N, C-alpha and C positions, 0 to 999 in steps of 0.2 A: 332863361332866355334862349329861344330857338334861333340859331344862326343859319339854318338850312332853309332856302326858299321853299315855299309851299309846293311849287311845281316839281322841284327835285325830290322833295320828301315823298310826294305821291308816287313818283316813279320808283324811288328806292323801295317803298313799301310794296309796290306791285312786283318788283324783282324778287323781293324776299318771299312773297306769297308764291310766285311762279317757281322759285327755287325749291320751296318746300314741296310743291306739287310734283316737280320734276324728280326731287329726291325720293319722295314716296313712290312715285311711278317706277323709278329705277330699282328701288328695293324690292318692289313687288315683282318686277321682271326677273331680278336675280333669284328671288325666292322660288319662282316657278321653274327657272332653269335648274336650280339646285335640286328641286324636288324631282324633276324629270331624270336628272343624272343619277340620283339616289335610287330611283325605281329601276333604271337601266342596270346599275351595278348589282342590285339585288337579284334581278333576273339572270344576269350573267353568272353570278355565283350559284344560283339555284339550278341553272341549266348546265353548268360545267360538270364534267365527269367527276364521280366521287373521289377518284384518285387525286385530283387537284386539292380538294378539301382535306383529304387524308394527309397529303404531303405537307400542307399548311399546318395541320394539327401536330404532325410529328416534328416539324421544324420548330414550332413554338411550344412544344411539349404540352399542348392543350389536352391530349388524350390521357394524361396521367393525373389522377386525383390526389389530393393531399393525404388522404388516409388510406392509400393503396397498400396492399401487402408488398413488402420489399422484395426485390428480385435477387435475394441471396439463395443459393442452393446449398442444401445440407445432405451429406451422406454420413452413415456410420459404418466404420470398417474396423472391426475388432478381431482379436485372435481367437481361433477355435481352441487352441492349446498354446502353452508358453513358447513352444518351438515352431509355431506356424510361420512360414515364410511370407513376406509381403510380396504378393504378385497379383497381376491382373490379366484378364483375357480380353479379346477383342470386344466381347459383349459389354465389358465395363467401359472401355474407351468409347464405344458407341453411345452408351447411356450418358456419359460425361459430355460428349460432343453435342448430342441432341439437347442437353440441358443448357449448355452455353449458347447454342443457336436459338432455341425457342423460348427459353426463359429470359434471354438477354442478360445472363447472370453477371452481376457486377462483382460477385465474390462467390467462390465455391469453398465451403468449409467441409473438410473431411475429419470427423471426430473419431479418434483412434487411440488405442493403447500401445501402438508401436512406438519405439523410441526414436529420437531424432537421428541417431546413427543408423538405425535400421531403415528409416525413410530415405536418408541420403544414399545409403548403399544400394537400395532398390533402384533409385534414379540413375545410378552410375552403372550398375552391373546386372540389372534385371533383364528379363526377356523383352522381346520386341514390343509387346502391347503394354507391359509394365512401364517401360520407358516412355511410351506414348502418353499414358495417363499421367505420369510423373512430370513430364517435361514439356508437353504441348502448350499448356496454359499456365506457365509459372507465375505470371502476374495476377492470376485469378485465384489459384488454389492456395488455401491456407490450412495446414494440418493443425488440428486442435487436440491436445492431449486430454484424455478423460480417464476417470476412475471407473472401471467396469463394475457394476453392482453384482454382489454375490448373494445378497439377501433382499427380500421385498421390503425396502425401507429399513426401519430399525428393528423389524421383527425377524430375529435370527431363527425363528421356528419355520419360516418359509424360505427355503433356498431357491434362488433363481438358477436353474440348471441349463436350460436350452439357450444357445447362442442368440436365437431369434428373440427370446424374451428379454435377454439382457439389452439387446438393441432397442426393444420396445420402450424400455425405461429411458435409455439415453436419448432417443430421438426427441422426446418431449422436453426433457430437462435442458437439452442443449439449444433447442430452437426457441423456447419460450422467451428468453431475455431479448433476443434481437429480431425474431420473426424470419419469414422467408418460406421457401419451398423445400419440404423434406421429400427425399426420394430414396427408395431402395435401388440397389445396383441393377436390378432386373426390370427397371422401369425406363421406357423410352418416351420422351416428349415428342409427340407427332406434329404438333402445330403450336403457334404462339399462345402462351398462357396469359398474355397481358389483359385480355378481356375479363378473365377470372380474377386476376390480381386487382383489377380496377372495379370489380363488381360492387364494391361498397360493403362487403362482408368482412368481419374480422377473421373468420375461418372459412375455408372452402375445402370440402372433402367429399369422398364418394363411397358408395356401397360396393360390395362384392356379391358374388352369387350366394344364394341362401345356403347356409352351412348345414344342409340336410341331404344325405346321400340318396334319399328317395325323391328329392325334387329335381327332376330332369328338365325342367322348363327354363332354368337359368334365371329365376326371379330374383328380385332385389332382396338381399339379406343384411348382414351386419355391415358396419362401416369397415373400410380397409385402411390401415395406417402405412401402407407401402408408398403412398403419395398423398400429401396433403399440404395446404398452405395456411399460414397464419400471420397476423400482425404481431409485432412485439408485444409481449405481455397481454395477449388477448385473454379474455375470461376463460375460454375453453382450454387454451394452452396451459394456463396457470393451474386450473383444476386438475388437468391430466398429470402435470408434473408433480403436483402436491399430493393428489389422492390416489393415483394409479396403484401404488404399492399396497394400499389398504384393501384394494379389491382384487388382489392377485392371490390365487390359491394353487398355482403351478399347473393349471389346466391350459390346454393349447390356446384357446381363444379367449381367455380371461380378459386380456387387455383390449381386445376388439369389442367384447360385450360391454365393457365399461365405457369405452369411447363412444359406442353407439348410444348408450343411455344418456351420457352427458350431452352429446350433439343433439339428440332428439328433444331433450328438455330445453336446450338453449335456442332452438328454432323459434320459440315463442318470444324471445327477446329480440326486438327489431335490430337487424344488422349484425347479429352475432355469428350465426352459422348458416352456410348454404350447403345443403346436402344434395349431391348430384346422384343420378342413377348409375348403375354399375357400368353402363357402356361408356360413360365419360372418362373413367380412369382404368377400369378393370374389365374390359370387354371379353376376356377369356377366363378360364377357370383352372383349378389345380387337378381336375379329373384326368386320368391317364389318357383317355380318348381325346380330350381337348388339347392336352399337351402335345400329343403326336400330331394332331391336325395343325397345330400352330407351327411346329418346328420342322417336321419331316418334309422332304422335297417330293415333287411330283414330276412325271415325265413331260407334262404340258407346261409351257411358259405362260404366265399371265400377261395379257396385252399391256403395253406401256401406257400408263394413264395420261390423259391430257392434263396440263397444268391448270390449276384452279386460280382464276384471277379474282382475288377477294375484294378488289376495289369496285367491282361491278356485281352486286348481289344477284341480279337476274342471270347474268352470264355464269357466275359461280354455281348457281343452282343447276343450270342446264348442263354444265360440265360434270358436276357430281352425278347427275342422272346418266349422262353418257358413259362415264367410267363404271357406274354400277351395272349398266346393261351389257357392257363389253367384257366384264370380268369372266374369268375362267369358272368352270362348273364347281371346282373345289374351293374357290376363293371366298374368303370372308370380306365383309365390308367394314371399313374403319372410319367412315365419314362422320360418324357421331362421337368419335373418341378424341379426347385431347392427349391421352397417353395410352400406352399399352403396358400392362403389368404382366410380364412374361413368367408366370408361375412355372417352377420346375426348370428354370433356365440352366442351372448348374449341371443338370444331367443331359443337356443337349448342346454343350459348347461347340461340338464338332460341326453343328449345323449353322452356327452363327459366325460366318466369315464374310469378308467383303465380296469375294467371288460368288458365293452362294446367294447372298442377298441381292446382288446386282442381276443375278440370273432370274429372279422373280419366279421361282418355282416352289415357294413355300409361303404360307400366310405371314410368317415372320418377315420374310423377304419383301412381301407386298407392303407391310406396315413400315418397314425401315428403309425401303428402297430410296426414297427421295433424300433422306439424310445421308446415306452412304454415297449417293451421287454427289451431294454437296461436299462431302469430305474429299472426294476425288478432285472435284473442281478447285477446292481450296489447297490442294497439294498435300493434305494430311496423310493420304494413302494413295496407292496406285489403282486399287480396285481389283487387282489380279491376285491379291493375297488369299490363300485358301487355308492358312494356318489359324488356329484359334487360341 
C-alpha cells in the first residue's frame, strides 16, 4: 500500500532524477578538473630542470637498482718480504680518498698479510701519510687477513714468484664472495662510478693498451685487472677465482690473458660482462715516455677548468668542450675516463704531492686536481704539503 500522495511521489522522483543528473554532471566536472591538473603536473615535471628529478631520485633511492654491483672497495696490500714495513705514500691516500668520494664506499676492505699488531703500530707510529690512510676513515676500513699464495693452486710445480701475481690471485678470491670494486693502489677514481655499478651487468671491466711494443697507436688490448667491478658470486668472478691457477704458467700477463678470454666469452651471456675500452679505466700506459708525460711537471700551468654541471647534459657537454679547447698544449684530456690507472707510480712518488697536483703542471695533476681540491675543502690536508 502506497501512503505517499501521487503528487509528492512525482516530485520525489523528479528530485531523484535531477540529483542523479547533477551528480553525474558534478563527477564529469571533477574528472575534467583532475585531468587538467594531471596534465599540468606532468608538464611541470617535464619542464623542470633535470636536477630536481635527480634530487628526487636520490632522495628516494630510485637511481639504485636491485641487482647493482655493491659499493664495497677492495685493495690488496701484501708484504714484498717478511720484514717489509707497513707504510703508505700520499698517492695511496689520494687513491683511498677518491674511492670513498666517487664510489661512495660503504666499506673499504684491505686484504693483507700484515698482523693485527703491525697494523695497529702503523696507525700509531707511522709517517704522515700512513697515519692518514690508517685513521681518516676508521668506520669504513676493515683489514682482512689473507693467506698469500705461494703456488698456482694445488700445483706445487708452478711457484708464484712475483708480488703482482700473488695479488692477482687474491683479488679474485677475496672479492668473489661479496662483490664490489677492486682497485690497485695506483688507481684514482675521477668521477662517480654509480652509473657503471647500476648498469645492469654482473661484471664491469676495461681493456688496457695492446701488449705489443710495436703497437704505438694505443689500441685496445687485453683486459686489465687493476680496476674492475663485480656482483657477489658473479659467474666471471667465480670462474676467475676457481680456474685462474690452472691457466698460470708464471708468465707476466698469464692472468690478464685468461681474464680476457673469460670476459670475451661471457659477453654473449646477457647481462654478465660489460667490457669498456681502454680510455674508461686505463687511459695511459706503462711505456716510459707515457709515464714521464703523466707524472713529470711542466713550466706552464694548465688553465683551471670550469666545473661540469652534470644535472644539465647540454651545459655539461658545452663545459667539457670549453675545458678541452682551453687546455695547455702538453695536457691530456680525461673527460672519457672514469679512472686513471697510473702505471709506474712507485717510481714517481716525488711528483705526487698535494702542492704539485694543485699546481696543475702535470697530467697527473690535471687528472687528480679536483679530488685534491676537495680534500683541502674537507680539511683532510692543507694543500701546501710537498712531501710524498
